[in-house]
C-alpha positions in Angstrom: 0.4 22.0 -3.8 1.6 18.7 -5.4 -0.7 15.8 -5.9 0.9 13.7 -3.2 0.8 16.7 -0.8 -3.0 17.1 -1.6 -3.4 13.5 -0.8 -1.9 13.8 2.6 -4.0 16.7 3.3 -7.2 15.1 2.4 -6.4 12.1 4.7 -5.9 14.6 7.5 -9.0 16.4 6.9 -10.8 13.0 7.0 -9.1 12.1 10.2 -10.3 15.3 11.8 -13.8 14.9 10.5 -14.0 11.5 12.1 -13.0 12.9 15.4 -15.5 15.7 15.3 -18.2 13.5 13.9 -17.6 11.1 17.1 -18.2 13.9 19.6 -21.6 14.7 17.7 -22.5 11.1 17.7 -21.8 11.3 21.4 -24.2 14.1 21.8 -26.9 12.2 19.7 -27.2 9.5 22.2 -27.4 11.9 25.3 -30.8 13.1 27.0 -33.6 11.3 28.7 -35.9 9.1 26.8 -38.4 11.7 26.3 -36.1 14.0 24.4 -34.2 11.1 22.7 -35.7 11.5 19.4 -35.0 15.2 19.0 -31.6 14.7 20.2 -31.0 11.9 17.8 -32.5 14.2 14.9 -30.4 17.1 15.7 -27.0 15.7 16.6 -27.2 12.6 14.6 -27.8 14.6 11.4 -24.9 17.0 12.0 -22.6 13.8 12.9 -23.6 11.9 9.8 -23.1 14.9 7.6 -19.8 15.5 9.0 -18.9 11.7 8.6 -20.0 12.0 4.9 -17.7 15.1 4.4 -14.9 13.2 6.1 -15.3 10.1 3.8 -15.3 12.1 0.6 -12.1 13.6 1.8 -10.9 10.1 2.5 -11.9 9.0 -0.9 -10.2 12.0 -2.4 -6.9 11.0 -0.8 -7.4 7.4 -2.2 -8.1 8.6 -5.7 -5.3 11.3 -5.7 -2.6 8.9 -4.4 -3.9 6.5 -7.1 -3.4 9.0 -9.8 0.1 10.0 -8.4 1.2 6.5 -7.8 -0.2 5.0 -11.0 -1.6 2.0 -9.4 -4.1 1.4 -6.6 -2.8 2.5 -3.3 -3.0 -0.9 -1.5 0.4 -2.1 -2.0 1.9 -1.7 1.3 0.8 -1.4 5.0 0.4 2.4 5.0 -1.9 2.3 1.8 -3.8 -0.8 2.7 -4.6 0.1 6.3 -5.8 3.6 5.3 -7.9 2.1 2.6 -9.3 -0.4 5.2 -10.2 2.5 7.6 -11.9 4.3 4.6 -14.0 1.2 3.9 -14.9 0.8 7.5 -16.5 4.4 7.5 -18.0 3.6 4.1 -19.8 0.4 5.5 -20.9 2.4 8.5 -22.5 5.1 6.7 -24.5 2.6 4.6 -25.6 0.7 7.7 -26.4 4.0 9.6 -28.8 5.1 6.6 -30.6 1.7 6.9 -31.0 1.6 10.7 -30.3 5.2 12.0 -28.6 4.2 15.1 -26.3 7.0 16.3 -24.5 4.7 19.0 -23.2 2.8 16.0 -21.2 5.8 14.9 -20.0 6.6 18.3 -18.2 3.2 18.3 -17.5 2.6 14.6 -15.7 5.9 14.1 -13.1 5.6 16.9 -12.3 2.0 15.3 -11.5 3.9 11.9 -9.7 6.5 13.6 -7.4 3.9 15.4 -6.9 1.9 12.1 -5.7 5.2 10.3 -3.6 6.2 13.1 -1.9 2.9 13.2 -1.5 3.2 9.4 0.2 6.5 9.8 3.0 5.0 11.7 4.2 3.2 8.5 6.3 4.6 5.8 4.2 6.8 3.5 6.4 7.0 0.5 5.0 6.0 -2.9 7.2 3.1 -4.3 7.1 1.3 -7.5 5.3 -2.0 -7.6 7.4 -5.2 -7.2 6.8 -7.5 -10.4 4.4 -9.7 -8.5 1.9 -6.8 -7.9 2.1 -5.4 -11.3 -1.5 -7.0 -12.2 -5.0 -5.7 -12.4 -5.5 -8.5 -9.8 -4.1 -6.1 -7.2 -7.2 -3.9 -7.6 -9.7 -6.7 -7.8 -8.3 -9.0 -5.0 -7.0 -6.5 -2.4 -9.9 -4.0 -2.6 -12.6 -6.6 -2.6 -10.9 -8.3 0.3 -10.8 -5.0 2.3 -14.3 -4.1 1.7 -15.5 -7.6 2.8 -13.4 -7.1 6.2 -14.7 -3.6 6.7 -18.3 -4.9 6.3 -17.6 -7.8 8.9 -16.1 -5.1 11.0 -19.3 -3.4 11.4 -20.8 -6.6 12.7 -18.1 -6.5 15.6 -19.1 -2.9 16.4 -22.6 -3.9 16.8 -21.4 -7.0 18.9 -19.3 -4.7 21.1 -22.3 -2.4 21.7 -24.4 -5.3 22.4 -22.1 -6.7 25.0 -21.6 -3.5 26.7 -25.2 -3.1 27.2 -26.0 -6.8 28.0 -22.9 -7.5 30.2 -22.9 -6.4 34.1 -19.4 -4.9 34.0 -19.7 -4.2 37.8 -19.4 -8.0 38.5 -16.4 -10.2 37.9 -17.7 -12.7 35.5 -16.0 -14.4 32.4 -18.1 -12.2 30.0 -17.0 -8.9 31.8 -13.3 -10.2 32.0 -13.2 -11.1 28.4 -14.9 -7.7 27.4 -12.3 -6.0 29.2 -9.6 -7.7 27.3 -11.1 -6.4 24.2 -10.6 -2.9 25.6 -6.9 -3.8 26.5 -6.4 -4.8 22.9 -7.6 -1.4 21.7 -5.3 0.4 24.1 -2.4 -1.7 22.7 -3.0 -0.2 19.4 -2.8 3.3 20.9 0.6 2.0 22.5 1.8 1.2 19.0 1.0 4.7 17.8 2.7 6.3 20.8 5.8 4.0 20.4 6.4 4.6 16.8 5.6 8.3 17.0 8.0 8.8 19.9 11.0 7.1 18.4 10.3 8.7 15.1 10.3 12.2 16.6 13.7 11.2 18.3 15.0 10.2 15.0 16.3 6.8 16.4 17.8 4.5 13.8 20.1 1.6 14.3 21.6 -0.3 11.2 22.0 -4.1 10.9 23.2 -6.6 8.5 21.8 -10.1 8.5 21.1 -13.3 6.6 17.7 -13.8 5.0 15.9 -17.4 4.7 17.6 -17.7 1.0 21.1 -17.2 2.6 21.7 -13.9 1.1 23.0 -10.9 3.2 20.7 -8.0 3.6 20.8 -4.6 5.4 18.1 -3.2 7.8 17.4 -0.3 10.0 15.5 -0.4 13.1 13.4 2.6 14.2 13.0 1.3 17.8 15.7 -0.1 20.2 16.4 -3.7 19.2 14.9 -6.4 21.4 15.2 -9.1 18.8 17.8 -9.4 16.1 17.4 -10.7 12.6 18.8 -14.0 11.6 22.7 -14.1 12.0 22.6 -10.2 12.6 25.5 -7.7 13.1 25.0 -4.3 14.5 26.7 -1.7 12.3 25.6 1.5 14.4 27.7 2.3 17.5 26.1 3.2 20.8 22.9 1.5 20.0 21.3 -1.3 22.0 22.3 -4.8 21.1 19.3 -7.2 20.6 18.4 -9.4 23.5 17.8 -12.5 21.2 18.3 -13.6 17.7 15.3 -14.9 15.7 14.9 -17.5 13.1 14.8 -16.3 9.4 11.2 -16.9 9.3 10.4 -14.3 11.6 10.7 -10.6 10.9 12.6 -9.6 14.2 12.3 -5.7 13.6 8.6 -6.0 13.3 8.4 -8.2 16.3 10.4 -5.6 18.2 8.0 -3.0 17.4 5.1 -5.1 18.5 6.6 -6.1 21.7 7.5 -2.4 22.5 3.8 -1.5 21.7 2.6 -4.2 24.0 4.7 -2.9 26.7 3.8 0.7 26.3 0.3 -0.1 25.8 0.1 -2.2 29.0 1.6 0.6 30.9 -1.0 3.1 29.4 -3.8 0.6 30.2 -2.8 0.5 33.9 -2.5 4.3 34.1 -6.1 4.5 32.7 -7.3 2.0 35.2 -5.8 3.9 38.1 -7.1 7.3 36.7 -10.7 5.8 36.1 -10.7 3.8 39.2 -12.7 1.2 37.2 -12.5 -1.0 34.2 -12.6 0.6 30.9 -15.6 -1.2 29.8 -17.6 -0.1 32.8 -16.3 3.3 32.2 -17.9 3.5 28.6 -20.9 1.2 29.2 -23.2 4.3 29.7 -22.5 5.1 26.0 -24.4 1.8 25.0 -27.3 2.0 27.4 -29.8 3.5 25.1 -29.1 1.0 22.2 -31.6 -1.5 21.0 -30.4 -5.1 21.7 -32.6 -6.5 19.0 -31.5 -4.1 16.5 -27.8 -4.6 17.3 -28.3 -8.4 16.9 -29.9 -7.7 13.4 -27.2 -5.5 12.3 -24.5 -7.8 13.4 -26.0 -10.7 11.7 -26.8 -8.8 8.4 -23.2 -7.2 8.3 -21.9 -10.9 8.2 -24.4 -12.0 5.7 -23.2 -9.1 3.4 -19.6 -9.1 4.4 -18.9 -12.8 4.2 -19.5 -13.4 0.3 -17.6 -10.3 -0.4 -14.6 -11.5 1.7 -14.9 -15.0 0.1 -14.6 -13.3 -3.5 -11.7 -11.0 -2.5 -9.7 -13.0 -0.1 -9.9 -16.6 -1.4 -11.4 -16.8 -5.1 -9.7 -13.8 -6.6 -6.7 -14.5 -4.4 -6.3 -17.8 -5.9 -6.6 -16.8 -9.3 -4.0 -14.1 -8.8 -1.7 -16.7 -7.2 -2.0 -19.1 -10.2 -1.1 -16.1 -12.5 1.7 -14.6 -10.4 3.3 -17.9 -8.8 1.8 -20.7 -11.0 -0.2 -22.3 -8.1 -3.6 -21.7 -6.5 -2.6 -22.3 -3.1 0.8 -22.4 -1.3 0.1 -22.4 2.5 1.8 -19.0 2.9 1.1 -17.3 6.2 -1.5 -14.8 4.7 -3.2 -17.6 2.8 -3.6 -19.7 5.7 -4.9 -16.8 8.0 -7.4 -15.9 5.1 -8.6 -19.4 5.2 -8.9 -19.4 9.0 -10.9 -16.2 8.8 -13.1 -17.6 6.2 -13.7 -20.9 8.1 -14.6 -18.8 11.2 -17.4 -16.8 9.7 -18.6 -19.9 7.8 -18.9 -21.4 11.3 -20.6 -18.3 12.6 -23.3 -18.4 10.0 -23.7 -22.3 10.7 -24.2 -21.6 14.5 -26.7 -18.7 13.9 -28.9 -20.5 11.3 -28.6 -24.2 12.7 -28.0 -23.8 16.3 -29.7 -20.4 16.9 -26.9 -18.8 18.6 -28.3 -15.2 18.6 -27.8 -12.3 21.2 -24.7 -12.6 23.2 -23.2 -15.4 21.8 -23.5 -14.0 18.3 -22.2 -10.8 19.5 -18.9 -12.6 20.9 -18.5 -14.3 17.7 -18.5 -11.0 15.6 -16.1 -9.6 18.0 -13.9 -12.7 18.0 -14.1 -12.5 14.0 -12.7 -9.0 14.0 -9.9 -10.0 16.4 -8.9 -12.5 13.8 -8.9 -10.0 11.0 -6.8 -7.7 12.9 -4.4 -10.3 14.0 -3.9 -11.2 10.2 -3.3 -7.3 9.7 -1.2 -6.9 12.5 0.7 -9.9 13.7 0.9 -12.0 10.3 1.9 -8.9 8.4 4.5 -7.6 10.8 6.1 -10.8 12.3 5.7 -13.8 10.0 7.9 -13.7 6.9 6.2 -15.0 3.7 5.3 -14.2 0.0 3.2 -11.3 1.0 6.0 -9.8 3.2 6.1 -6.9 0.9 2.9 -5.7 2.6 4.9 -4.8 5.5 
């Protein structure tokens, strides 16, 4: 087996291990209060062991791909997103050995699974680095930022569990509605996987030419039926769908098309789930959070931000600005990714301020943690896939 083949196999093993571990974490939270301790010890021990095996396989994927490529595998969407999923699992393992909370694994691992599944929809080819990325700052900036985001993600996991237990989902309140919106967003990610997988299996391709923001003519291939066309596009493939609208040069119309398809399919999937379950998704999964300790969840959410925020600050802002000065001769340029990194930083700074100065604990803190993760995912999905900028190579 080639090194790149071994790398792919290890990633698949990690993915399966996380799935299996999720089931065992489910077993760890079942049972009555009387036998809860025994259940946690038995099933929880098996679950965390399988999780560690999966993480080791995931780390093996990362290392073997690094060796094969000759650079850290964080240079495109597939590589960065799989690394992000791996770091989320690593952060969870660390937190689990501190707090021993099985319900955290029951929600953290599915999020990591969704992230890796999302990554698998992007091209997996190993390509040479563009000149701007040929720097040791690639390792320092991107990996540190990803680790910071993964630790912050654990605060959101704790927040979701807290909200599921604390909010009465049987009543139509603002909190229950917004909690269901979070569930809907998760289903949209599944919609993305379904869309990209389906059209990939079908072998769908539509070739276009377009004019980029610098006025140069480029070629591009759509892998889903075009809803939006690139700037001054021309369809070159016969028998393929014409775009419904032309987008300005600043927007990546191909990726916007994929996002819209994902929203459409995800919405249909969500509607089918609601019909099948005959209740909201949040109400359906709420029993999984009933045995969680609210005070412990609040502490996990807060401490995750305390640890993740400075790591994110180093990776996404300080190291990023140093690399920007080296690569582009300026520390700051208001590129979309830079702006959204600043927005993320300001949000978590506000989180800590409200927590420490205003006493925002419990449900308020949980909501802030969840919103923070939504901001991170918006940066990963929407900013990377739709808005063109100096970081467009990450798409």
